[in-house]
BASE-39082 format. One record per residue (C-alpha): residue in three letters; x, y, z. Coordinates in pm, whole numbers, padded with zeros to 5 digits, always signed. Layout:
REM BASE-39082
ALAXYZ
...
REM end
This chain:
REM BASE-39082
MET+00000+00000+00000
GLN+00309+00224-00003
GLY+00404+00147-00361
TYR+00658-00133-00305
ASN+00664-00483-00451
VAL+00651-00702-00143
LEU+00755-01067-00137
HIS+00567-01227+00154
PRO+00572-01605+00098
MET+00496-01924+00291
GLY+00647-02269+00273
TRP+00703-02585+00473
ASP+01027-02699+00635
ALA+00902-03054+00666
PHE+01190-03303+00693
GLY+01321-03403+01035
LEU+01293-03615+01345
PRO+00946-03517+01480
ALA+00771-03627+01159
GLU+00970-03951+01150
GLN+00904-04031+01515
TYR+00531-03976+01468
ALA+00539-04201+01164
ILE+00715-04474+01362
GLU+00467-04446+01650
THR+00161-04460+01423
GLY+00292-04686+01147
THR+00204-04422+00888
HIS+00448-04311+00621
PRO+00595-03969+00716
LYS+00506-03823+00377
ILE+00138-03899+00436
THR+00126-03736+00780
THR+00345-03446+00669
LEU+00124-03361+00370
ARG-00185-03396+00589
ASN-00040-03148+00839
ILE+00066-02909+00562
ASN-00288-02908+00424
ARG-00425-02840+00771
PHE-00182-02556+00837
ARG-00253-02403+00497
THR-00627-02404+00562
GLN-00579-02238+00902
LEU-00341-01973+00769
LYS-00577-01889+00483
SER-00869-01858+00725
LEU-00673-01594+00916
GLY-00627-01380+00606
PHE-00247-01362+00596
SER-00128-01189+00279
TYR+00101-01468+00163
ASP+00177-01519-00205
TRP+00052-01877-00229
ASN+00178-01900-00589
ARG+00529-01919-00442
GLU+00452-02196-00190
ILE+00740-02443-00148
SER+00809-02754+00059
THR+01151-02891+00151
ILE+01028-03250+00107
GLU+00946-03211-00264
PRO+01213-03353-00500
ALA+01192-03036-00715
TYR+01308-02844-00407
TYR+01561-03078-00251
LYS+01725-03128-00590
TRP+01885-02790-00523
THR+01965-02871-00159
GLN+02160-03168-00298
TRP+02318-02943-00564
ILE+02447-02710-00290
PHE+02596-03011-00108
LEU+02785-03106-00425
GLN+02929-02753-00448
LEU+03042-02780-00085
LEU+03202-03118-00159
LYS+03372-02981-00471
ARG+03533-02703-00265
GLY+03652-02926+00018
LEU+03390-02789+00255
ALA+03218-03128+00296
TYR+03419-03423+00426
GLN+03387-03740+00632
ALA+03548-03788+00971
GLU+03534-04017+01273
VAL+03378-03798+01540
PRO+03220-03854+01881
VAL+02847-03808+01842
ASN+02535-03809+02059
TRP+02395-04153+01982
CYS+02044-04235+02099
PRO+01983-04612+02073
ALA+01606-04578+02122
LEU+01568-04326+01840
GLY+01836-04498+01637
THR+01993-04171+01534
VAL+02261-03915+01606
LEU+02137-03603+01784
ALA+02275-03250+01781
ASN+02396-03114+02118
GLU+02088-02895+02135
GLU+01864-03202+02108
VAL+02012-03357+02423
VAL+01897-03237+02766
ASP+02031-03382+03091
GLY+02170-03689+02915
VAL+01844-03782+02741
SER+01687-03694+02406
GLU+01476-03379+02408
ARG+01211-03571+02217
GLY+01097-03879+02406
GLY+01343-03858+02699
HIS+01555-04151+02579
PRO+01913-04214+02711
VAL+02191-04072+02495
ILE+02555-04186+02488
ARG+02866-04052+02315
LYS+03031-04281+02065
PRO+03258-04236+01763
MET+03098-04270+01419
ARG+03205-04184+01066
GLN+02996-03884+00969
TRP+02966-03617+00705
MET+03092-03278+00825
LEU+03066-02928+00677
LYS+03366-02702+00728
ILE+03182-02400+00871
THR+03501-02317+01063
GLU+03656-02202+00731
TYR+03410-01913+00744
ALA+03443-01835+01116
ASP+03611-01496+01074
ARG+03369-01379+00806
LEU+03069-01498+01005
LEU+03202-01300+01300
ASP+03314-00981+01124
ASP+03002-00936+00910
LEU+02773-00935+01214
ASP+02866-00572+01275
ASP+02679-00454+00963
LEU+02351-00633+01040
ASP+02035-00475+01181
TRP+01973-00763+01421
PRO+01891-00769+01793
GLU+02219-00719+01976
SER+02140-01023+02193
VAL+02125-01248+01885
LYS+02449-01108+01745
GLU+02615-01161+02081
MET+02491-01522+02092
GLN+02650-01584+01752
ARG+02974-01414+01861
ASN+02988-01636+02169
TRP+02902-01947+01966
ILE+03182-01873+01718
GLY+03400-01790+02020
ARG+03710-01643+01860
SER+04001-01618+02101
GLU+04372-01542+02069
GLY+04629-01733+02271
ALA+04894-01998+02232
GLU+04941-02371+02190
MET+05195-02501+02444
ASP+05361-02844+02449
PHE+05400-03046+02774
ARG+05624-03355+02754
VAL+05483-03670+02917
LEU+05712-03837+03177
ASP+05768-04204+03243
SER+05768-04364+03588
ASP+06133-04260+03637
GLY+06057-03896+03561
GLN+06222-03908+03218
GLU+06057-03747+02915
ARG+05879-03989+02684
ASP+05834-03936+02311
ILE+05482-03813+02373
LYS+05371-03455+02418
ILE+05036-03309+02515
THR+04952-02987+02333
VAL+04723-02749+02518
TYR+04553-02431+02403
THR+04546-02136+02645
THR+04432-01776+02626
ARG+04656-01697+02925
PRO+05013-01800+02835
ASP+05126-01534+03086
THR+05019-01772+03369
ILE+05220-02075+03251
PHE+05429-02082+03571
GLY+05100-02125+03763
ALA+05002-02439+03571
THR+05008-02710+03841
TYR+04827-02987+03653
LEU+04697-03078+03306
VAL+04346-03190+03219
VAL+04267-03401+02913
ALA+03917-03474+02783
PRO+03782-03829+02833
GLU+03783-03870+02453
HIS+04141-03739+02402
PRO+04318-03959+02141
LEU+04634-03994+02356
LEU+04453-04097+02672
SER+04508-04471+02631
SER+04887-04415+02613
LEU+04886-04193+02924
VAL+04697-04408+03172
SER+04886-04612+03429
THR+04790-04975+03484
THR+04654-04905+03832
GLN+04421-04631+03701
SER+04298-04794+03378
GLN+03973-04933+03523
ASN+03885-04603+03692
ILE+03950-04417+03367
GLU+03728-04654+03165
GLU+03441-04615+03412
TYR+03479-04237+03402
LYS+03484-04232+03021
ASN+03161-04432+03020
LEU+02991-04183+03254
ALA+03112-03886+03048
SER+02976-04040+02728
ARG+02624-04002+02866
LYS+02649-03626+02905
SER+02600-03360+02641
ASP+02867-03096+02579
LEU+02636-02837+02735
GLU+02603-03039+03056
ARG+02977-03103+03076
THR+03071-02737+03048
GLU+02799-02604+03281
LEU+02978-02367+03519
GLN+02760-02451+03818
LYS+02801-02828+03795
GLU+03012-03016+04049
LYS+03356-03088+03907
THR+03445-03455+03854
GLY+03767-03617+03738
VAL+04014-03905+03767
PHE+04394-03897+03800
SER+04559-04070+03503
GLY+04849-04196+03712
CYS+05086-04010+03481
TYR+05281-03678+03485
ALA+05405-03420+03236
ARG+05676-03152+03256
ASN+05578-02784+03266
PRO+05810-02645+02995
ALA+05848-02310+03174
SER+05893-02411+03538
GLY+06043-02754+03472
GLU+05816-02907+03737
ALA+05646-03247+03698
ILE+05271-03189+03712
PRO+04991-03452+03727
ILE+04769-03530+03429
TRP+04401-03557+03514
VAL+04100-03666+03309
ALA+03790-03446+03353
ASP+03472-03397+03152
TYR+03470-03018+03181
VAL+03731-03026+02903
LEU+03589-03116+02561
GLY+03774-03316+02300
SER+03611-03100+02032
TYR+03742-02766+02161
GLY+04101-02650+02119
THR+04330-02949+02149
GLY+04113-03143+02393
ALA+04358-03063+02675
ILE+04424-02764+02901
MET+04696-02644+03136
ALA+04512-02583+03464
VAL+04605-02266+03654
PRO+04395-02293+03972
ALA+04512-01963+04120
HIS+04373-01771+03822
ASP+04085-01974+03676
THR+03759-02037+03862
ARG+03691-02388+03729
ASP+04052-02497+03777
HIS+04044-02354+04130
GLU+03732-02551+04225
PHE+03883-02867+04079
ALA+04215-02818+04262
LEU+04044-02763+04596
LYS+03831-03073+04554
PHE+04124-03299+04461
ASP+04388-03132+04679
ILE+04611-03014+04394
SER+04869-02741+04460
ILE+04782-02380+04378
HIS+05059-02133+04275
SER+04975-01765+04244
VAL+05162-01591+03959
VAL+04961-01269+03909
MET+04966-00993+04171
PRO+04641-00793+04152
ASP+04655-00413+04131
ASP+04384-00407+04395
GLU+04513-00514+04739
SER+04172-00646+04850
SER+04173-00894+04558
SER+04504-01039+04672
GLN+04352-01124+05010
SER+04068-01322+04851
GLU+04060-01700+04879
LYS+03898-01725+04535
ALA+04076-01749+04203
TYR+04197-01410+04079
THR+04115-01392+03706
GLY+04202-01028+03639
GLU+04508-00837+03522
GLY+04812-00740+03730
LEU+05188-00786+03756
ILE+05349-01126+03699
VAL+05531-01281+04001
ASN+05690-01618+04082
SER+05758-01670+03711
SER+06124-01718+03642
ASN+06340-02021+03558
LEU+06707-01998+03458
ILE+06708-02348+03309
SER+06418-02287+03071
GLY+06549-01936+03002
LEU+06215-01767+03072
ASP+06179-01476+03314
ILE+05857-01270+03307
ASN+05857-01137+03663
GLY+05745-00775+03696
LEU+05580-00763+03354
SER+05216-00679+03292
CYS+04996-00968+03180
GLN+04991-00836+02824
GLU+05370-00796+02809
ALA+05418-01140+02966
THR+05185-01302+02711
SER+05391-01167+02421
LYS+05718-01272+02582
VAL+05596-01627+02660
ILE+05477-01679+02300
GLU+05807-01544+02166
TRP+06000-01780+02400
ALA+05778-02079+02309
GLU+05823-02031+01935
LYS+06200-01980+01976
THR+06248-02292+02193
GLY+05997-02515+02011
ASN+05764-02535+02310
GLY+05464-02378+02140
LYS+05325-02113+01903
LYS+05076-01830+01876
LYS+04728-01955+01794
VAL+04381-01818+01713
ASN+04109-02056+01824
TYR+03732-02087+01789
LYS+03463-02251+01995
LEU+03278-02310+01669
ARG+03303-02670+01553
ASP+03251-02805+01204
TRP+02887-02885+01138
LEU+02786-03251+01179
PHE+02584-03296+00860
ALA+02442-03648+00872
ARG+02158-03819+01053
GLN+02087-04191+01078
ARG+01723-04150+00986
TYR+01495-04202+00689
TRP+01303-03875+00663
GLY+01561-03640+00521
GLU+01732-03543+00197
PRO+01945-03827+00053
ILE+02315-03735+00034
PRO+02417-03743-00336
VAL+02731-03958-00323
VAL+02818-04324-00377
PHE+03102-04540-00243
LEU+03276-04771-00489
ASP+03271-05136-00390
GLY+03610-05267-00285
THR+03791-04935-00249
GLY+03522-04738-00066
GLU+03618-04430-00272
THR+03364-04147-00244
VAL+03221-04036-00578
PRO+02971-03749-00605
LEU+02667-03792-00828
HIS+02665-03602-01154
GLU+02442-03293-01137
ALA+02227-03439-01415
GLU+02137-03729-01180
LEU+01967-03493-00934
PRO+01735-03514-00758
LEU+01830-03837-00588
THR+01489-03923-00444
LEU+01407-04114-00128
PRO+01302-04474-00190
GLU+00959-04578-00068
LEU+01002-04783+00251
ASP+00735-04970+00443
ASP+00972-05019+00736
PHE+01150-04696+00828
THR+01213-04785+01193
PRO+01570-04758+01329
THR+01788-05062+01273
GLY+01930-05030+01626
THR+02280-05106+01498
GLY+02374-04757+01388
GLU+02300-04846+01026
PRO+02042-04595+00898
PRO+01692-04711+00795
LEU+01781-04646+00428
SER+02014-04948+00446
LYS+01696-05159+00433
ALA+01627-05035+00077
VAL+01875-05287-00067
SER+01785-05237-00434
TRP+01822-04859-00391
VAL+02149-04881-00198
GLN+02316-05112-00452
THR+02387-04912-00766
THR+02653-04837-01024
GLU+02873-04530-01046
HIS+02759-04317-01342
SER+03095-04251-01513
SER+03276-04583-01469
GLY+02984-04822-01445
LYS+03150-04982-01141
PRO+02932-05131-00866
ALA+02879-04895-00573
ARG+02670-04832-00264
ARG+02469-04518-00195
GLU+02517-04316+00122
THR+02243-04427+00363
SER+02262-04137+00611
THR+02044-03838+00526
MET+02093-03465+00568
PRO+01993-03299+00896
GLN+01666-03105+00929
TRP+01858-02776+00895
ALA+01960-02843+00534
GLY+01641-02741+00356
SER+01592-02431+00569
CYS+01941-02297+00494
TRP+01843-02151+00159
TYR+01462-02153+00128
TYR+01443-01772+00113
LEU+01625-01786-00224
ARG+01378-02035-00368
PHE+01087-01807-00281
MET+01239-01558-00526
ASP+01213-01810-00813
PRO+01014-02116-00698
LYS+00941-02278-01036
ASN+01290-02264-01188
SER+01402-02613-01295
LYS+01726-02492-01459
GLU+01901-02321-01168
LEU+01865-02261-00797
VAL+01757-01899-00853
ASP+01761-01670-01154
LYS+02036-01408-01114
THR+01816-01117-01219
LYS+01544-01211-00971
GLU+01798-01269-00696
ARG+01955-00926-00750
TYR+01610-00765-00747
TRP+01490-00920-00420
SER+01807-00978-00215
PRO+01878-00943+00067
VAL+01571-01034+00272
ASP+01459-00700+00419
VAL+01287-00834+00731
TYR+01317-01181+00883
VAL+01082-01255+01173
GLY+01175-01555+01386
GLY+01232-01684+01736
ALA+01557-01623+01925
GLU+01595-02003+01955
HIS+01726-02002+01595
ALA+02014-01765+01677
VAL+02300-02015+01677
LEU+02155-02289+01458
HIS+01938-02202+01158
LEU+02051-01838+01132
LEU+02420-01928+01156
TYR+02391-02220+00914
ALA+02196-02006+00664
ARG+02464-01734+00681
PHE+02734-01996+00617
TRP+02561-02141+00310
HIS+02484-01794+00180
LYS+02851-01695+00197
VAL+02949-02010+00007
LEU+02686-01929-00257
TYR+02822-01574-00272
ASP+03174-01707-00330
ILE+03059-01920-00624
GLY+02851-01641-00779
VAL+02500-01772-00711
VAL+02399-01475-00492
SER+02496-01107-00505
THR+02496-01020-00134
LYS+02730-01126+00148
GLU+02447-01171+00398
PRO+02100-01324+00358
PHE+01894-01129+00613
LYS+01925-00753+00647
CYS+01703-00714+00952
VAL+01599-00978+01205
ILE+01313-00930+01450
ASN+01250-01178+01734
GLN+00883-01213+01809
GLY+00765-01302+02159
ILE+00597-01630+02249
ILE+00227-01638+02328
LEU+00198-01832+02652
GLY-00105-02030+02767
GLU-00367-01876+02995
MET-00258-01771+03343
GLN-00291-02049+03600
TYR-00356-01968+03966
MET-00243-02203+04243
VAL-00298-02183+04619
CYS-00074-02359+04872
LYS-00223-02591+05137
ASP-00063-02706+05459
VAL-00081-03060+05602
ASP-00425-02987+05747
GLY-00560-02876+05408
SER-00577-02509+05511
TYR-00483-02242+05258
ILE-00159-02053+05322
SER-00028-01742+05150
ALA+00245-01791+04889
ASP+00455-01519+05053
SER+00456-01687+05394
THR+00725-01942+05309
ASP+01033-01983+05089
THR+00978-02355+05037
LEU+00660-02372+04829
GLY+00761-02709+04688
GLU+00694-02872+05025
TYR+00325-02777+05015
GLU+00039-02924+04817
GLN-00094-02687+04552
GLU-00451-02655+04433
SER-00574-02487+04115
ILE-00808-02189+04164
PRO-01053-02079+03889
GLU-01009-01726+03755
GLU-01348-01606+03886
LYS-01225-01659+04243
VAL-00913-01450+04187
MET-00851-01076+04200
LYS-00549-00851+04145
SER-00399-00678+04447
GLY-00111-00449+04354
ASP+00147-00658+04168
PHE+00005-00987+04297
PHE-00302-01208+04272
VAL-00506-01303+04579
MET-00824-01493+04660
LYS-01138-01283+04634
ASP-01294-01420+04952
ASN-00966-01395+05147
PRO-00728-01126+05014
ASN-00468-01228+05274
ILE-00401-01546+05072
ARG-00157-01462+04795
LEU-00161-01702+04500
ILE+00106-01842+04271
ALA+00030-01708+03923
ARG+00221-01836+03623
ALA+00177-01893+03252
HIS+00344-02174+03057
LYS+00436-02223+02694
MET+00141-02380+02513
SER+00174-02758+02486
LYS-00059-03053+02449
SER+00082-03214+02764
ARG-00024-02913+02974
GLY-00362-02891+02805
ASN-00327-02516+02755
VAL-00326-02506+02374
VAL-00567-02261+02209
ASN-00701-02385+01875
PRO-00733-02089+01636
ASP-01025-02259+01460
ASP-01235-02231+01776
VAL-01154-01861+01817
VAL-01228-01787+01451
THR-01561-01970+01471
GLU-01675-01774+01778
TYR-01522-01432+01722
GLY-01401-01418+01359
ALA-01052-01409+01212
ASP-01018-01030+01245
SER-01084-01046+01617
LEU-00812-01311+01659
ARG-00564-01110+01450
LEU-00642-00789+01636
TYR-00619-00951+01980
GLU-00281-01114+01910
MET-00147-00772+01813
PHE-00322-00591+02099
MET-00187-00823+02370
GLY+00142-00636+02401
PRO+00463-00537+02222
PHE+00544-00766+01930
ARG+00888-00859+02064
ASP+00763-00950+02415
SER+00620-01279+02539
LYS+00252-01245+02625
THR-00009-01443+02814
TRP-00323-01551+02630
ASN-00653-01464+02793
THR-00965-01574+02606
SER-01179-01316+02786
GLY-00942-01047+02654
ILE-01045-01118+02295
GLU-01396-00997+02375
GLY-01264-00641+02415
VAL-01125-00616+02060
HIS-01433-00800+01930
ARG-01652-00526+02082
PHE-01427-00260+01926
LEU-01480-00409+01580
GLY-01855-00424+01649
ARG-01865-00055+01749
MET-01669+00042+01440
TRP-01903-00160+01216
ARG-02214+00003+01363
LEU-02058+00350+01338
ILE-02013+00306+00964
VAL-02299+00073+00867
GLY-02558+00181+01121
SER-02752-00006+01388
SER-02879-00355+01322
LEU-03235-00431+01214
PRO-03473-00609+01455
ASP-03373-00945+01306
GLY-03004-00877+01374
THR-02906-00808+01012
PHE-02784-00481+00868
LYS-02897-00267+00578
GLY-02675-00255+00270
GLY-02438+00035+00222
THR-02329+00269+00501
VAL-02443+00580+00691
VAL-02141+00773+00561
ASN-02214+01103+00383
ASP-02032+01315+00126
GLU-02021+01637+00325
GLU-01691+01818+00381
PRO-01527+01724+00712
THR-01480+01971+00994
LEU-01139+02085+01114
GLU-01187+01876+01429
GLN-01256+01564+01224
LEU-00953+01619+01000
CYS-00726+01671+01299
THR-00856+01355+01469
LEU-00805+01148+01152
HIS-00456+01269+01070
LYS-00331+01227+01426
CYS-00455+00868+01405
ILE-00282+00817+01067
ALA+00047+00952+01206
LYS+00031+00733+01515
VAL-00067+00410+01336
THR+00202+00461+01068
GLU+00470+00522+01330
GLU+00367+00218+01535
ILE+00357-00015+01233
GLU+00711+00093+01140
GLY+00821+00019+01498
THR+00625-00313+01516
ARG+00430-00167+01810
PHE+00099-00293+01678
ASN-00073-00280+02016
THR-00037+00097+02046
GLY-00144+00137+01683
ILE-00469-00038+01771
SER-00510+00189+02075
ALA-00488+00491+01843
MET-00767+00348+01626
MET-00981+00284+01934
GLU-00936+00649+02035
PHE-01044+00755+01686
ILE-01366+00550+01709
ASN-01441+00697+02053
ALA-01405+01046+01908
ALA-01609+00961+01598
TYR-01908+00849+01809
LYS-01940+01210+01930
TRP-01984+01342+01577
GLU-02328+01390+01429
LYS-02212+01311+01077
HIS-01937+01089+00935
PRO-01790+01222+00609
ARG-01653+00982+00348
LYS-01323+01175+00343
ILE-01271+01076+00706
ILE-01407+00720+00714
GLU-01240+00584+00398
PRO-00883+00669+00508
PHE-00958+00516+00849
ILE-01067+00188+00686
LEU-00739+00182+00492
LEU-00554+00223+00823
LEU-00745-00069+00970
ALA-00697-00295+00666
PRO-00357-00452+00760
TYR-00497-00533+01105
ALA-00850-00651+01018
PRO-00854-00720+00641
HIS-01185-00906+00614
MET-01403-00640+00777
SER-01211-00363+00603
GLU-01272-00519+00260
GLU-01643-00558+00335
LEU-01676-00196+00443
TRP-01476-00083+00139
PHE-01720-00252-00094
ARG-02017-00116+00100
LEU-01873+00231+00041
GLY-01918+00171-00331
HIS-01574+00052-00444
SER-01542-00237-00687
ASN-01170-00315-00642
SER-00989-00451-00336
LEU-00848-00190-00099
ALA-00517-00380-00119
TYR-00450-00171-00432
GLU-00516+00159-00257
SER-00241+00381-00118
PHE-00186+00383+00255
PRO-00300+00716+00404
LYS-00039+00982+00474
ALA-00067+01224+00764
ASN-00094+01594+00671
PRO+00137+01791+00904
ASP-00104+02087+00894
TYR-00356+01882+01092
LEU-00111+01749+01347
LYS-00066+02077+01531
ASP-00269+02119+01847
SER-00535+02367+01724
THR-00715+02394+02059
ILE-00605+02618+02345
VAL-00714+02668+02707
LEU-00878+03009+02746
PRO-00915+03158+03099
ILE-01258+03316+03168
GLN-01284+03609+03411
ILE-01601+03752+03560
ASN-01552+04112+03665
GLY-01173+04062+03656
LYS-01171+03745+03867
THR-01084+03411+03702
ARG-01375+03172+03743
GLY-01270+02888+03509
THR-01132+02786+03169
ILE-01269+02655+02840
GLN-01117+02471+02542
VAL-01142+02673+02219
GLU-01006+02643+01866
GLU-00705+02859+01787
GLY-00837+03175+01617
CYS-01175+03144+01792
SER-01390+03461+01768
GLU-01512+03653+02071
GLU-01871+03546+02006
GLU-01776+03174+01983
ALA-01571+03200+02303
PHE-01858+03365+02492
LYS-02105+03105+02368
LEU-01881+02820+02490
ALA-01839+02994+02828
SER-02216+03034+02863
LEU-02262+02659+02799
ASP-01996+02558+03053
GLU-02160+02411+03364
LYS-01927+02587+03608
LEU-01928+02929+03436
SER-02294+02944+03343
LYS-02405+03004+03705
PHE-02214+03334+03700
LEU-02374+03443+03373
ASP-02733+03311+03368
GLY-02988+03599+03398
LYS-02715+03861+03435
SER-02694+04187+03246
ILE-02359+04225+03072
LYS-02202+04569+03060
LYS-01916+04475+02823
ARG-01673+04198+02719
ILE-01296+04229+02695
TYR-01146+03968+02463
VAL-00777+03912+02388
PRO-00771+03629+02127
GLY-00590+03324+02259
ARG-00522+03490+02596
ILE-00836+03578+02797
LEU-01208+03661+02797
ASN-01320+03901+03074
VAL-01697+03950+03114
ILE-01796+04271+03299
LEU-02145+04248+03455
ASP-02380+04543+03512
ARG-02335+04624+03885
GLN-02683+04777+03923
ASN-02838+04466+03785
ILE-02645+04256+04035
LYS-02758+04466+04334
ALA-03120+04462+04221
SER-03117+04087+04199
VAL-02966+04066+04551
ARG-03247+04280+04705
REM end
C-alpha cells in the first residue's frame, strides 16, 4: 500500500525427526502425515487472512526443491567444505539416530526422553570453521537484535592465545616421546600451571593411563559419554575427574605436574587438553580444591583487597613467581599483556609452542541416521570405498519408498533396508557402488529456502540471477531467538558459500531480524495448602515445593497491587504463572475455535493488541472480547444499527459532506500514530490509536466519506476481512489492497485547541477549550454553555466583554443589575 513490490511467501520446512518419530509411533508413512499437516496448516493460515503469495509456496520434502539442496551439497564437496570424519556423536539407541547437542537435555533426548551416549561414528561434516572470521566480522553490519548477534559471537567464540607443548614423563621422571599440546588464552600464567586436564575422549589418553588407574578411567569415560557438551561445560556443575596416574613436565617451570581426566574439558574444543592454573581460573580452582592439587599464584592484583581473597583471581596485574634460569624464561614484573607476548616469543624460539587463534565453533555434523531427510548425493565404490559425487544431471536423488523406516538399532540408517536402492553403479565408470544411507539434517532445507521463494518454479538453476539481485537481501526476517546459533548461523554460512561461487549477489542473507515473543497459555492460579488442608499465602514461606498446591478458577481471583489473591480472602496470595502452550499441559488454544466464535479479524487484532510484538505475552480468552466489541462498534458507526432481526442494511451511513477541522485533525493524528507504530512493530499501540479515533467519531453527528475511507485503509492490515467488506459497502469495486496507505498531513497534526481563561468582573472563574483563532462570540457562547461558568452568567446583564484572542475573555457584569437581583 506504499508502492513497493513485497515478497511475503509461505512454505514448509518438513523433513526431520518429529515427523519420522510420529510415523514410527503410528505406522504411517511420514510423507502422508506431513502432507496432511501441511494441508491443515494451509487451511488455518488462509482462514486468518495472511497476505502470503501462495503461488510461491514451497516444501523442503518435494524432490523439485531438494534437488537444489543436494546441488548445494555437491558444491560444498567440490570445494573441500564437505568431508567425512570419525567424530564422537550423541547416539540415541532408542531413536536410532545421532542427535545434535541442542537435542540432548540432561543426558536424554529432548524428544521422548531416551538415554543418549557418546560414541565415535564416521559422519559427514561441513567445514563451517573455514568461514568463522567472516561470520564474526560481518555481524557488525547487520540490523539484528544485539542479543542475537552476541549469541553468535559467543558461539563462534574467537580467542587469541597460544598452543603449548608439555612432555609426558615415564615412571622414572624421564621425558617420553609423547607430548600433550594445550591451548590457552593466558600464556602469561604458565608458571602457575600445576596440573593438566585431558578430555575423556582425548586420542592420547590410552597411552597416558597407568595400569593401576585404567579401570577407573574406563568407568569415568563411560559416565562422560552419557552427558552432552552443554552439561559437561555447565559452570555450576560439580567438578568430577580421575587422576591418570601419569605426569608431564611444565616447559616453563620444569616441574612435573599430574595429568588428570575431567569432563569439563571437551575433545572438540582447542586441542582437547588444558593447562590448569587454579590460582587464576575459577573452574581450575574448584577442581584443585576438591582434589587437593597445589595452587601457585603468579599474578599480583593491582587491587590489594583482591590479593587477600581466597577465590581465584582472574584479572590483570603484575606477573610474580615466574622465572626459571634453566628454561630461560623470566617474566617477573611484567604486565599480563607484556608477559603473554614474551611467553609466546620464548615458546616459538624454543619449540615449546606457538601463537594460535582458536574458535569454539566446531565443524557442522551434517548427517543423521534416519529415513526422513534429503538423501546425500554420493556413492562409495565397492572394494575401495572411494567417495564419488553424483553427476548434477542425476539430481534429484529421491528417497526410496520404505514400508519399514524404523531404526535398525545397529547404527546403520533405515535407508540401508532399501537394498535395491542402496546397490547401484557409479555413473561414469559403471562400477558397482553403494549409496550413502545417512540423510541430511533437518537444517539443510531451511538454509536456503528464502532464495527459492524468489524463483520457486525454476528447474534450470537454484535462482535466476536477475530475480535474486532484485529481491536480495531479505529486508525483514521474523523468527524466534531459539534459531540464533543454529538455523541463522547455518543459513549465513551457506549464503557466503553461494556468494563465493557467484549464485547470490549479497554477502548476507537477512538484512534485519526481529525476534517475536511467544504467546503463553492462559494464566494459571495455584494456592498452597498445609498438612491440614488449610490455605496458606504464597509469601509466607520460601519452600513452596513442600506444600500441596490446588488450582483456583479465575473467577475466584482478584489482582492486588502486583500480585493475585483470593477474592474471599485477600490475605491469601496465590502463585500465578503462565506456561508455553503444549498438548501435555492442556493449555493449547485452537485458532479454529476462536475464529468460529469471534471471527478471524478479532483473533488477529487480539494477538497484536496483547502487548509489544517482541515480548512474550499471556493468552486470555476473555481479553479477545474487548477487541471483538471494538470491531462491532466500528461496524455500527459506519454501517448503522442492526435491524430487529439482527441483520444490517446494505451500504453505510457515511455522507459526502466536507469534514470539519476537528474531524480532519482527529483522523490525521490517528494516521500519524498508526504509521509510526507499524514501522516500529508496536501494533498494540497502533490499535489503541484506532480505538481512540472510534471513541471520538461516536461524538460526531455526521461521518464524512473523506474521514471514514482513510480510516478503513488504516485498519486494513490489522483486520482485512471487515475492512474489505466496508470498502465494498462504500461503493468501491476493487480490493483496498491496491489503494495507497493514508499519509498524515502535518497541517492537521498541530494542536489547534487552546485553554482560554474566563474572568467575571476581573476574577478568574474557570477555563474553556477553544479552537485557535476562535472569535469573541464563539468563546462567549462556549463559556455560557460551561456548567461551572454558566451560574455566573445566567440571567445577568452584561455591561461589556474584553477579549484578547488566545489569551483571555473578561466578562464585565452590570453592577446595578447585580444589586437589584440581591435585594
